[in-house]
N, C-alpha and C positions, 0 to 999 in steps of 0.2 A: 446382472441387474442389481438394484439396491432395495433393501427391505428393512422395515422397522418391525421388530418384535417387541410387543409391549405386554407387561404383566404387573401384578400388584407389587411384588418384591422378589428378592433373590436369596431368601433364606432357605433352609432345608425343607423340602417338600417335593411331591411327585410332579406337579405342574412345573415347578421351578427347574428341576433336573431335566424334564422333557424339553424345555425351552433351551437350556444350556446345550444339550446334545444336538438339537435341531440347528441352533445357531452355529455351532462348530462345524457340523457337516455341510451346511450351506456355504460357509466360508471356504471349506475345502473344495467345494464345487465352483469357486470363483464368484459367488455372490458377495456384494458389499453389505455386511450385516451391521445393524445398529440396534441396541436394546435400550428400552426405557422402562424403569421401575423405581421403586423407592429405595433400591439398594439392598445390601445384605451380604451374607457370607460368600456368595458365589461371584460377586463382582470381580474379584481378583482373578479368578479362573478365566472369565471372559476377556479381561484386559490383557492377561498374559498370552492369550490366544490371538491378540490383535483385533479384538472386537470393541468398538466404542460403546460406552454406557452413559446414558443421561439419567441423572437423578431427578425423578418426578414423583410427587406425593400421591401415589395411586393406591396406597395401602388400606384406605377406609373411605366411608361415605361422609366424613366430616365436610360440611359445606365449604369451609375455607380451603381445604385441600382440593376439593373437586374443582372449585373456581381456578385455583392456582394451576392445577394439572391441566385444565382445559387451555389456559393461556400458554403454558409451556409447550404442550404438545402441538398446538397450532403453530407456534414459532418454530419448533424443531422441524415440522413437516414442511413449512414454507422454505426454510433454509436448506434442508437436506434433499428435497425433491425426490421422494421415494417412488419406486415403481409399484411397490406393494406395501400395505400396512396390515399387519397380522396381530390381532389381539388375543390374549390367552386368559382372561378372567372377566368377571362380571363388571367390575368398576371401570377398568380400562376400556372394555367394549362399549359401555354406555357413553363414556366421554368421546371416544373415537367415533362412535356411531353418529353422535351429534355433529362432530367435525366433518365426517364423511358427507353428510347431507349438504353442507355448504361448499366444501373443498373438492368433492368429487374424486378423491383418490381411490384406486382399487383397494377393496377392503375385505379381509378374510378374518373369521373368528374361529377359535377352537374351544369346544366345551370339554373340560376335564372332569366335571362333576355335575350332579343334579342340584339345582338350587330351589328353595321354596318359592312358590309364586303367591303366597299369602300376603295380606296387608299391603297390597299394591306393588309389591316388589317385582311383579311381572312387568310392570311398566317402566322400571329403570333398568331393564335388560335389553340389549340390542345385539342383533346378530348380523354378520356381514353379508355380502353378496353371495358368498359361499361359506359353509360352515364345516369344520372338521370335528368329528366326535371320536373320543378315544375308546369307545366300546359300543356294541350294538344296543345295549339298554339305554345309553345316553342318547343315541340316535332316536330311539322310540320316544323318549322323554321330550326331545326337541319337536318331534312331529306332533305329539299329543298336546303339549302345553303351549307351544308357540306357533303351531301350524306351519312349520317350515316344510316345504315340499321335499319329498324323499330325494328328488333329483339334485337338490342343492346341498345335500349332506354327504360327506365322504367319511367313512370309518377308517381310522388308522390304529396304530399300536403305540405303546410306550417303548421306543427303541432303546436298547441297552448296548452299551459299549462292552463287548465281550472280551476285549483285550484288557480293559481296566478291571472289569468284574470277571475274574478268572480263577479257576482252582489253583493257579500258580501264584496268586497274590500273597505277598510276604506277610505272615501272621506274627512274626517275632516281635516287632515293635509294640504292638498292642498287647501281646501276652506279657511282655516285660512291664508295660505301663500299669496293667491291672493285676499283675502277680498271678497270671493264669499258668497252669501246668498242663502238660500233654494228657495226663490222665483225668483232668477235670471234665465233668460233663457240663460243658459251657453252652448256654443259650444266649443268643443276641436278639434283642427286640429294638426295632427302629421305627419311630413315628414322631410327628409333632406332639409335644406335650400340651396341646390345647385341649380344653374340656371336650370339644367336638371330635377329638381324634384319640384321646388317651385312655379310653375305657379298658382296653386290654392290658395296659400297663398295670392298672389296679388289680385286674384279674390275675395277672402273672405274679404279682407280689403275694397275693393271697394263696395262689397255688404253690408257691415255694414253701410256705409253712406246711402244707399238706404233704409235700413230696420229700422234705428234707431227710426223713428217716427211710425213705424208699429208694431214692436215687442217690448213689454215693457221689461225693465231691461235686454237688450241684452248685453251679455258679451262673449268675444272670447279669448281663450287661445291658442296661437300658439307655438308648441313645435318643436324644432329642430335647427340645426346650419349648416353652410356651407358657400360657397363662395358668396351666394346671401343674407346672413343674414342682412348685413348693409342696403341694399336697402329695404328689407321687413320692417326692424325696422323704417327706415325713413318714409315710407308710413304709417305705423301704428301710429307713433307719429303725423304725419300731420292730420290724421283723428281724433285722440283723441283731438287734439287742436281745430279742426273745430267743434267737438261735445261738447267741453267743459267738457269732462269727460273721464276717462280711460276705454273705452269700449273694447279696444284690448290690451292684455298683452302678452309679449313674454317671454317664459320660457327658451329659449336657449337649449343647449344640455343637455339631462337628461337620466337617466337609469330607473327611477321610473315611467315607462310609465303606468303601471296598476293603480297606485295611481292618476296620472294626468288625466286618462280617467274617473275615478270614479265619479267626481262631474257633468259631462256634461249631458245635456238632449238630445244633438244631437252631433254626431261625424262626422267629414269630413276627408276623406283620401282614400288611396288605399292599395291594397296588404295586407301584414301581419298586418299593423296597423289597417286596417278596420276589419280584422278577430279578432284581439285582442279586439277591441271595441265591436264587436258582442258577443264575449264570455262573456262580462260584461253586456249583455242584453241592449246595447245602440243602438238606431236607428242610421242608418248610411246613409250618402250621399256619394256614391262612385264617386270620381272625382280626376283626376290627370293630369300630363303633356300629357299623351297619349290619353286622351279622357274623356268622361263623361257618366256615367250610370245613376246617379241620386239617388233618395231615394230608398234604397234597400228593396224590398219586393218579394213575390213569382213570380211576373210577370217579375222581372229582374234576376231571379235565373240563367237561362241558360247562358245568355250573361256574367254574372259575373263568373260563373264556367269556361266557355270557355276561358276567358282571365285571369284567376287566380286573379280576382278582380283588374286588372290593366287597364282595359278599352281600350286595344289595338284594334284599328280599329273602335272604337265607335265615335260618334259625338264629336266635340271639346268642351272643357269646356269654359264657359264664365261667367263673373260676373253676367250677367242678368239671366242666367239659375240657377245659384247658389242662387241668391236672391229670385227668384220665388219659388224654392223648399224649401228654408229655411222658407220663409213666409208661404207657404202652410203647412209645418210641424207644426209650432207653432200655426197654426189655427185649428189643429186637436183636436178632443176630446182626453182626457187623455187615455181613454181605447184603442183608435186606436194606439196611440204612444206606449203603453205598448205591444200591439200585435206585432208591428214591432220588438221591442226588444226581445220578446220571440221567434219569428221566427228565428232571427239571432242566439241566444244562442243555440236553438235546432239544428240548422244546424251545428254549431261548434262541439257540443257534438257528433253528429252522424257521421260527415265526416272529421273532422280536428283535430284528436287527435295526440298527440306526439307519442303514441304507434304505430299508423298506419304508421306514417312517418318513424319511426325507423325500423319497420318491413320491409317496402319497401326497405330501404337502406341495411339492413342485407341480404335480398334475393339477392341483386345485389352483395354484397361482396362474398356470397357463390358461386354465378355463376362464378365470376372471379377466385375464388380459386378452382373451380371444386369440391365442396363438397356439 
């Protein structure tokens, strides 16, 4: 069958990577897959895989873009004649929801995050005939805020490509690029550098100052770009100048995330980025704008699962908490560090496969189609 997957854009981010992996696996299963977004770094990966991409201005609520996107999507749907339309963000879902009412195509939405319902924003949100949620707490949010019946919501996972994100991923190119050595205590942090996502980048930079005399050969690679990048860069440069060495390096926007994770001894981040690092057997500190879980081990498993590794409702992240957990991690025996990595890898293999994620979505499509 033929499916349209629609999202705001295809730059670095958890929802974007989720859609990429879903699109590729659906194509492997002989679906004809088309993607519509405002474009970005991952368009080439889709097109190299033989998946058509339409450029549509879905990236913001600018009225001119909304009107243009409405017209383009209507034209695309009329011409392509999709069996399923599946939207993955608030703006595309709003536009496609309006089109669905007149065009009557089978319509599915996925909720990757919780959105504010203040200032009337609740009324520019549309959900499909069936909705997929990427965690239990998002399912609860949908039921409480939008009164979606529980029977219309399916909870899935962020499926990880465990061949791409593997302990065997080649780390040498990134080590050469950033001048990293085997005996460096390297930390990698991956996130959008938007103000709504980059809080822990600031905390990590502050923590480096506290830890420089405690952790030998400490190196930090910060990956991502966004509206807060300039501020993060300025803070990193100030700390490097104070320490008299380049302890913190900024990679900017990248798509080679698997390779960037490979050299690290400790990963810091949330959501899909944390899961990808775990797939490479990297110990992880789970920390983000919405809260702090800390060093991930079996004792943190339930709270991590409940919040989709996003820390919603957890204690606030601070530079002091981060510095303490980083210091304690690098004080562990090597055997204990390896056990943390093995625990994470096994969790991904057992519970976060791309196959399971795609199975979940296919079951929703069949439900909407009545087959």
